[in-house]
N, C-alpha and C positions, 0 to 999 in steps of 0.2 A: 236758179241760184238758191242756196240754202237760206232758210229763214234765220236771220241773226237776231233772235229774240229769246228771252227767258220767260217761260210760261209755268205758272204754278197751277196745279190741278188737284183739288181735294176730292176725296172719295174715288181715288184713282185705281183702286185694286181690282175693280170689277165693273161690269155693266157700262154705263154711259161714260163714266170717268176714265175707265180703261181705254175705251175707244178714242176719247179725246186725246189722252196722253200719247197713245201710239200714233195717232195722226200727226200731232205736232212733232213728234220725234222723227217721223218719216219726212216731214217738211224741213228738218234740219235744226229745229229749235232745241234749246237747252230746256229740259223738262223736269220740273220738281214734282214728284208724285207723293201725295199725302194720303194716308189711311192708317187705320189702327194695326193692321196685320202686316208685319214686315215680310213674312214669307210670301204672301200674295203680291206684295209690291215687287219683290225680287223676281217673281214669275213674270211680271210685266216687262221688266228690263231684259229678261232672257229672250224675249221675242225679238228684240232689236239690240243685240249685244254691241253693235257699233255706235249706237246713239248715246247722247250725253244725258244721262238721267241722274238726278239726285234723289235718293230714297229717304223719305222722312216719315217714319212711323209716328203717328200722333192722333190724339182724340181732338176733333175740331171744337168740341165744347169746353176744352181745358185751356184756360188763359195761359197757363205755364207752358203747355205743349206748343201752342201756336206762337208764343213768344220765342221759344227755342227754334221753331221752324223758320220764323222770320229772320232771326239772327244768323242762322246757318246759311240761308239763301243770300243774305246781304254780304256775308263774309266771303262767300265763294264767287257769286255771280253778280252781286250788286242788285239794285232795284229791278224788279220784274217788269216786263212790258205788258203782261197780261196775267190776271189772277182770276181763276175760274172756281167759284164757290159751288161745287157740284155735290158735295156730300149731303145726303138726305136720308130721311127715315119715314116710313109709314108702317105703323104697327097696329094700334087699336082700330078695328073695323066694327061699326055698329052704332046704335044710338048713343049720343054723348052720355046720357045718364046711366048707361050700362057699361061704360068703359072704365078701366082702372085709372084713377087720377094720375098715378105716377107714370104709367105708360103714356097717357095723353100728354103730359107735360114733357116727357122725354122727346116726343116728336117735335115739339116746339123748340126745345133746347138744341137739338141737332140741326133742324132746318133754319131757325132764325138766329139763335146765338152763335151756332157754328159758322154760319155765313158771315155774320158780323166779325167774328174773330179771325176768319180766314183772310179778310181783306184789310181790316183796320190797321194792323201793325205795319203793313207795307205802304200805306197811303202817304205818310210824311215824306218818305224818300222818293216816291213816285212824283209827288207834287214838287219836291225840290228839283228833280231832273226835268220837270215840265212835260212829261209824257207818260202814257200808259192807259190801260183800260181794265176795268173790273167788271165781271159778269156775275150776277146773282141769278140763281135758277128759280124761276117760277114753276108753274105746273098746274095740276088740277086744283081748282079753288082760286087761282089768281084772277081769273076773269069771269067766273060764273060760280053759282052755288054748286057745291060738291058734297052732298049729304053722305052720312055714314062714316066719313073720315074727317071729322071736324078739326082735329088737331093739325093734321097735315094740310087741309084746305086753308085754315086760318093762317098758318105760318107761311104758306105760299103766297097768299094775298098780301101779307105783311111785307114779304120780300119785294113784291112789285112796288109797293109804296116806298120801301127803303131805297130801292134803286133810283126811283124818281127823285127822292129827297136828296140822296147823296149826289146825284148828278147836278142838281141845282147848286149845292154847296161847293161843287168842284168847278163851277163856271170860271173861266179865265185862267185855270191852272194848267191846261193842256192834258188833263186826265179826265176820262169819261167813264160813266157807269151805264150798264145796260141790264135789262131784265130779259132772260131767255127762257122759253119753255122748250124742252127737248122733244115734246110730243109724247105720245104713249108708246114707249119703247119696251120691248121684251127684255126684262131683267129679272134677277132673283126676286126683287120686290114685287114687280107686277105679276110674276108667275103665281104669287099667293092668291091673286084674284081668281085664277083658273083652278087652283088645286086645294083651296080650303073651303070649308063649309060657309064661313062668314063671307068670303068673297063672292061665292056663288049666290048666296042669299041676298046680300045687300048691293052688290055692284055687278049684276049679271051682264050688263051691256059691255063692260070692259073685258070681262072674261071671254065674251063672245068675239070681241075684236082679236084677242090672242088666238082663239081657236081657229079663226079663219085666216090667221096670219096677216091681219091688217095693221099691225103695229108699225110705227115709224122706225126705219133702220137707224141704229146709233150713229152711223157715219154721216147722216144728215145733220145732226147736231154738231159733229166735229167740223164739217164743212162750213156751217154757219159761223162757228167760232174762229175759224181761219180767216174768213172774210172780215170779221170784227177786228181781229188782231192786226190785219194789214191796213186798217183804217178805211176800208171800203164803205163802211156803214156809219162813219162818224156823224153824218148829217142827221142820223136817227138816234143819237145818243140820248139816254134817259127814257127811251121808249121800250115797249114790249115787243119782242120778236119770237116767232114760233117756228121751230125748225121744220116741223112736219108740214106746215101750211105756207110758210113764207119763202122757203129756200128757192123755189122756182120763180119767184117774182121779186127778188131783191132789187133788180135794176128798176123796176116799176116803182117800188117803194122809195128808192133813192130819188127818183125824179119827182116824187110827190112830197118830199121831206118838208118843204116849207108849208104846204097845205096841211100836212099831218100835224105839224106843230101848232099852226094857227087854229086848227079845229079841235085841238086837245084830243087827238086820237091816240090810241095805244097807251093810255095812262089810266090810272085808277080814279074814276070820277063818279059823282052822284048826279045822274042826269036830272035836269029840271030843278036843281037846287044849287044855290051859291050864297056865299056870305060876302 
């Protein structure tokens, strides 16, 4: 049976976002694809010409752009069932004191402000309808120290806390928030690790993963998001999920959901300290 859902995916013109958008389109969902480049978005729709796509060129860091996207989606398809804040950026690689401050802050803007703006405008209508899910993308730096890419890592850690906080604020509304890491996926961004001097110098282990083709397939993240969109993982709302590591054990995680919540697992915590 086709999926009767409206799904918004940012950063949908390439890489992980493209894979997510195409998977939901194949599932029969109505898919809103958001990225800066209209031509690349149109190329995504050309892969599945029979699917229901709504192309929305926009910069996720622009409040005006994302307000326009929200209004367009609401006018055509109403409140979305799932919003995936996938758009991300990793540019400055190296010690923090050697990076360009403007480039450093741009990573934060895209990853953190962009994710906030991607979901914020939709939330009032989703809350009013009493259903829906939003996914903020964590990644390197969400759960461990990730040196040499401090802007990216810091912003991804912040997104994990933002998802947790938002989910608490959404309690009782029927809307849930999740934090998801897609794993280390081969994309244009991660290819920089393998093909630039900075990547080879500062993050050689990640480049080695790509070289031996040990990256997580993008379809793994798409499958995880389909499970979230269907409500299969609602018992784990507000928690961190990793596509590369968790997909094969989702049923086990669901069975442990109460224990995970009680033990404060899969959230951003400072072990051994509390107020």
